[in-house]
GUPA-298579 format. One line per 3 residues: number of its first residue (from 1); their letters; for each residue x, y, z of C-alpha. Coordinates in pm, 1 decimal, always signed. Layout:
NUM> A> X Y Z; ...
//
This chain:
1> XXX> +9341.4 +7891.9 +10531.4; +9330.1 +7628.2 +10805.3; +9533.1 +7854.7 +11032.8
4> XXX> +9297.6 +8145.4 +10968.0; +8998.7 +7930.2 +11062.2; +9172.9 +7815.1 +11379.9
7> XXX> +9252.2 +8176.9 +11470.3; +8897.9 +8297.5 +11405.1; +8736.3 +8000.4 +11577.5
10> XXX> +8956.8 +8044.7 +11884.6; +8877.0 +8416.4 +11885.9; +8506.5 +8340.4 +11909.7
13> XXX> +8544.4 +8056.8 +12159.6; +8757.5 +8270.1 +12392.3; +8506.2 +8554.5 +12388.5
16> XXX> +8242.7 +8591.9 +12658.3; +7951.7 +8350.0 +12592.3; +7666.4 +8597.4 +12549.1
19> XXX> +7307.9 +8529.1 +12443.7; +7422.9 +8446.2 +12090.8; +7657.6 +8174.6 +12218.6
22> XXX> +7455.7 +7878.5 +12080.8; +7462.3 +8035.6 +11732.5; +7834.6 +8104.6 +11770.3
25> XXX> +7901.2 +7741.1 +11859.3; +7698.1 +7628.4 +11560.2; +7890.6 +7862.3 +11330.4
28> XXX> +8230.5 +7753.1 +11459.3; +8137.4 +7384.8 +11447.3; +8021.9 +7420.2 +11087.6
31> XXX> +8335.9 +7605.2 +10982.6; +8563.7 +7345.0 +11143.0; +8372.1 +7042.3 +11018.1
34> XXX> +8561.4 +7029.0 +10688.2; +8902.2 +7127.3 +10828.4; +9163.4 +6857.2 +10868.3
37> XXX> +9418.2 +6848.9 +11146.0; +9452.5 +6787.8 +11516.0; +9391.1 +7150.7 +11610.3
40> XXX> +9053.5 +7160.6 +11437.7; +8957.9 +6834.6 +11610.4; +9061.8 +6981.0 +11946.0
43> XXX> +8843.0 +7286.0 +11891.4; +8550.2 +7066.8 +11785.3; +8586.0 +6867.1 +12108.1
46> XXX> +8577.2 +7191.1 +12304.0; +8261.6 +7295.5 +12117.5; +8098.9 +6962.3 +12200.8
49> XXX> +8178.8 +6995.6 +12571.2; +8077.3 +7362.9 +12581.9; +7743.4 +7291.3 +12412.7
52> XXX> +7644.9 +7077.9 +12711.9; +7681.2 +7372.3 +12952.1; +7393.4 +7624.5 +12977.3
55> XXX> +7510.0 +7968.2 +12852.7; +7445.0 +8141.2 +13186.8; +7648.7 +7879.3 +13370.0
58> XXX> +7925.3 +7901.1 +13111.7; +7926.2 +8280.3 +13142.5; +7982.8 +8255.4 +13516.8
61> XXX> +8257.5 +7999.8 +13458.3; +8420.3 +8229.6 +13200.8; +8432.4 +8518.0 +13449.4
64> XXX> +8568.3 +8293.3 +13723.1; +8833.0 +8154.9 +13487.7; +8964.4 +8468.9 +13321.3
67> XXX> +8863.9 +8767.7 +13534.5; +8931.9 +8652.4 +13891.0; +9296.1 +8552.7 +13865.6
70> XXX> +9559.6 +8741.6 +13669.0; +9753.5 +8422.6 +13611.4; +9475.5 +8337.6 +13366.2
73> XXX> +9412.4 +8677.8 +13211.0; +9341.4 +8703.7 +12838.3; +9533.8 +9033.5 +12821.1
76> XXX> +9868.4 +8913.0 +12693.9; +10082.0 +9217.7 +12767.6; +10014.7 +9165.1 +13137.5
79> XXX> +10239.4 +8859.6 +13130.2; +10539.1 +9058.9 +13008.1; +10468.7 +9404.2 +13152.1
82> XXX> +10236.1 +9362.8 +13448.0; +10083.2 +9688.5 +13570.5; +10374.7 +9907.1 +13465.8
85> XXX> +10430.8 +10213.6 +13251.5; +10588.0 +9988.1 +12991.5; +10254.4 +9815.3 +12936.8
88> XXX> +10093.1 +10140.3 +12826.2; +10361.8 +10185.7 +12561.8; +10315.5 +9831.1 +12440.9
91> XXX> +9937.7 +9876.7 +12416.4; +9989.3 +10191.9 +12209.8; +10227.7 +9997.1 +11988.4
94> XXX> +9964.6 +9729.1 +11933.2; +9706.5 +9986.6 +11827.3; +9952.1 +10138.6 +11581.6
97> XXX> +10038.3 +9793.5 +11449.2; +9672.7 +9719.2 +11376.9; +9627.2 +10053.8 +11203.3
100> XXX> +9931.3 +9995.1 +10981.6; +9758.6 +9687.3 +10848.6; +9424.6 +9857.7 +10788.6
103> XXX> +9232.6 +9718.4 +11085.1; +9049.2 +9900.5 +11361.6; +8925.4 +9696.0 +11656.1
106> XXX> +8723.3 +9968.4 +11829.0; +8756.4 +10061.5 +12194.0; +8542.8 +9798.7 +12366.3
109> XXX> +8853.1 +9598.1 +12465.8; +9220.8 +9670.5 +12509.7; +9427.5 +9579.5 +12201.6
112> XXX> +9611.7 +9299.9 +12385.0; +9287.7 +9105.9 +12447.9; +9360.5 +8762.7 +12303.6
115> XXX> +9031.6 +8724.1 +12109.1; +9108.8 +9056.2 +11934.1; +9464.3 +8949.2 +11853.8
118> XXX> +9327.7 +8624.4 +11713.5; +9074.4 +8804.8 +11496.7; +9354.0 +9023.9 +11361.8
121> XXX> +9556.0 +8709.3 +11282.4; +9255.0 +8562.0 +11100.3; +9227.6 +8874.9 +10886.0
124> XXX> +9601.3 +8938.3 +10840.8; +9764.7 +8598.6 +10897.0; +10120.5 +8712.2 +10820.0
127> XXX> +10161.2 +8998.2 +11067.4; +9895.1 +8854.6 +11298.0; +10062.3 +8515.5 +11325.6
130> XXX> +10397.2 +8684.8 +11388.5; +10237.9 +8894.8 +11662.9; +10099.0 +8586.1 +11834.7
133> XXX> +10436.3 +8414.8 +11802.4; +10598.4 +8718.0 +11967.0; +10367.0 +8660.9 +12263.6
136> XXX> +10433.4 +8286.3 +12275.0; +10572.0 +8293.4 +12633.7; +10249.8 +8451.9 +12760.1
139> XXX> +10036.2 +8205.4 +12563.7; +10229.8 +7911.8 +12706.7; +10195.7 +8052.5 +13058.0
142> XXX> +9820.9 +8101.5 +13005.8; +9786.7 +7744.9 +12879.9; +9974.9 +7611.4 +13182.1
145> XXX> +9758.7 +7813.8 +13421.7; +9439.6 +7685.8 +13255.8; +9570.8 +7330.0 +13277.9
148> XXX> +9644.8 +7371.6 +13648.3; +9295.7 +7516.8 +13697.3; +9142.0 +7218.9 +13517.5
151> XXX> +8976.0 +7437.2 +13253.5; +8865.0 +7312.3 +12913.4; +8968.5 +7651.4 +12777.6
154> XXX> +9323.7 +7516.3 +12782.1; +9228.2 +7319.5 +12470.5; +9156.6 +7639.8 +12279.4
157> XXX> +9481.6 +7809.9 +12380.8; +9684.7 +7497.8 +12297.1; +9515.9 +7480.7 +11956.6
160> XXX> +9637.6 +7834.0 +11882.6; +9990.5 +7745.3 +11995.1; +9971.9 +7435.9 +11776.9
163> XXX> +9948.0 +7637.3 +11454.1; +10228.6 +7875.1 +11555.6; +10598.2 +7799.0 +11504.8
166> XXX> +10736.1 +7580.7 +11782.8; +10867.8 +7771.2 +12084.1; +11231.9 +7868.1 +12057.7
169> XXX> +11481.1 +7822.3 +12338.0; +11432.0 +8192.2 +12413.2; +11054.2 +8144.6 +12431.8
172> XXX> +11091.9 +7853.3 +12671.9; +11331.3 +8049.3 +12891.3; +11098.5 +8350.0 +12892.2
175> XXX> +10804.8 +8129.2 +12992.7; +11010.2 +7974.0 +13275.6; +11117.2 +8319.4 +13394.9
178> XXX> +10757.8 +8442.4 +13392.0; +10635.9 +8134.3 +13577.8; +10904.2 +8184.4 +13842.7
181> XXX> +10884.8 +8556.7 +13900.4; +10550.5 +8666.4 +13756.8; +10498.9 +8992.1 +13565.7
184> XXX> +10706.3 +9294.7 +13666.0; +10553.6 +9532.1 +13917.6; +10714.6 +9847.3 +13780.0
187> XXX> +10963.8 +9946.4 +13513.5; +11225.2 +10213.2 +13573.2; +11355.8 +10418.8 +13284.5
190> XXX> +11118.8 +10270.4 +13027.4; +11212.9 +10383.4 +12680.2; +11006.2 +10394.8 +12362.3
193> XXX> +11129.5 +10060.6 +12231.2; +10853.9 +9798.3 +12223.6; +10861.6 +9422.9 +12228.0
196> XXX> +11203.0 +9373.5 +12382.6; +11123.0 +9259.2 +12736.2; +11205.5 +8897.0 +12815.1
199> XXX> +11355.1 +8849.6 +12470.7; +11033.0 +8920.7 +12283.2; +11092.1 +9047.6 +11928.6
202> XXX> +10957.7 +9381.6 +11815.2; +10621.7 +9393.9 +11642.7; +10658.2 +9281.0 +11279.4
205> XXX> +10695.0 +9569.8 +11040.8; +10431.0 +9661.9 +10789.4; +10486.8 +9497.8 +10456.6
208> XXX> +10390.2 +9136.7 +10523.1; +10031.2 +9024.3 +10494.4; +9781.2 +9297.3 +10407.4
211> XXX> +9953.4 +9612.1 +10274.9; +9902.9 +9923.6 +10487.5; +9605.7 +10126.8 +10375.4
214> XXX> +9446.5 +9843.8 +10179.2; +9222.7 +9728.8 +10463.0; +9241.5 +9401.9 +10650.3
217> XXX> +9102.2 +9097.9 +10475.7; +8764.3 +8971.7 +10595.9; +8788.2 +8703.9 +10860.4
220> XXX> +8699.6 +8348.3 +10749.0; +8394.0 +8358.5 +10975.8; +8301.8 +8716.7 +10883.5
223> XXX> +7989.9 +8842.8 +11055.9; +8005.3 +8600.8 +11349.2; +8047.9 +8884.1 +11601.4
226> X> +7739.9 +9067.7 +11480.2
//
């Protein structure tokens, strides 16, 4: 349950701070208050710092942080696929993966948007956690870019990484390769196989977590997005 709360809290904290942001902070702070562990404490510290920033100012900072530089994008497939044909296939694979586990995210954001992936993990922690782990190189690269930028949002990304399995040697190599060369600019001869670039595993198969067709479980902070 602690992991689900971390996933859902991070999903909300990494979303754009709209007019309901003060209520969102209050909700997340309340949900984390009784949760033990370093990751919950990290998220609470972020909430404390963020509460001191006026929402309009934080909104401008959010745009500057995540929308002005692709090294800090919240769209995780960009790190592995860049603006290539392969990215379109991976996005389609993500949509299908969500549907197999009974969850529909709507069309307001692309399916690789990190807050959406985190909400899916909060509702379906088995397949959702495995999906985040499959994107560990991109998460690590995002965390490093936020650190270099001096952004408090690094705390939120590191908290997510902290409840995932530790990075494998393959993950570390993939992150180093991405940091060195950046995302690919085009893929030639892209096939239908998904999740294989840079050593990333394929999307986890249906069967773990929520059974297909049964509907995703409610998130631990259900209703916070409304």
